[in-house]
Phi, psi and omega in degrees: 000161179285152183299311179308310181298318182300313181293319179291324180297316175307302183301327176291316177299318178301314179306311181293324172303310178304318180298312181296317182299315180301316182301315186284318181292335180277337183269003177275132177287353177260020183300135175089000184283157173271133177260126177257126175239101189059236184271353185270128176255124175256091186254195189298317183297322175297318179296319179303313173303313180299317183295317181297320182292323181295316176295321173299320184292315186298306182296319184298317181292325177290319174299315179297333179291342174277349183253359174278125178262131180275146178292143177254000000 
């Protein structure tokens, strides 16, 4: 398959996963709780950073797919 198509396919799959994840997370009664792993606290701000990184990667794959030039 072409690199363009692969990158666009990956970004679209990531978008679908993100939509499903948000729907499940919002329906969870424990939404917004803080998770403690030893001395490390994984709170709302940390979750937002993770979501932002995921979104940047997803958008990055999609944008990069427009700059890939195919070999002739």
